[in-house]
C-alpha positions, 0 to 999 in steps of 0.5 A: 502439470506438477503435483502439490504433494511435494516429495518430503524436504523439497525446497524453493527460492521464495522469490520463485515460489511467489511469481509462481503461485501469482503473488507477483507479476514478475520474479523481479518484483517478487525478488524486490518485495523481499529486499524491501521486507514486504515479504517475511517467511515464517515471520522473519525478513529474508532474501529472495534465495530464501528456501521455502518448503511445504508448510512454511508461512509467507507474509506479504504486506501490499499497501495497507494490507498484510496476507497470509499464506501457507506453502501446500506445494512446491512449485518451479513454473508459473501455473494457471489462477486455476491451479494455485490454490493446490499450492497456497492457503490464505489464512488471513483473517476475514477481520483484515479484509475489514479492517482495510476497507473501512480504511480506504472507505474513510479516506474516500469520504474524507477527501472533498468532492464536487458534485458530478457533472459541475466541471473545473472549479471557478475562480468564484468557487475557488475564493468561497473555499478560501474565505470559509478557511477549509481545504481547498479540494483542487490540491487537497490542502489546508489554506492558511490565514494570511497575515495582516500588513500592518502586523508584519510592518510593525514586527519587521520595524520593531526587529530592525537595528538602529543605526 
């Protein structure tokens, strides 16, 4: 096992470090995150080959959540999950976790739900939803009103050139 107290000035690639401390499942996933600008070093975009040292700040965007870490130790090999806290410090404010939890809860509550155990919607259920003019729970889209056929014919004939 490597020591968390790294020699001063020691550096390692950011993709290798992020993979070593288990922020990403594979090193190529860490490199892809750098390419997509989801992994920032000291607030700046970086390539996978960017060298990080002790004290650098790493920001990782994972979905809606932006996590902030401080590099506490340099690693060149992947370590066990129990050893990870010696090499990084999570500086993400608790408000960020609360914000993401609130957004996810709002998204869950806004989607229409059927009662558990009622099974697949019947044709009758779908007709009732369409008559109400609300969202169709099957596909989550708004049901638009169909135009009146007579109005459509009048508009069509009005715009038709006379020969």
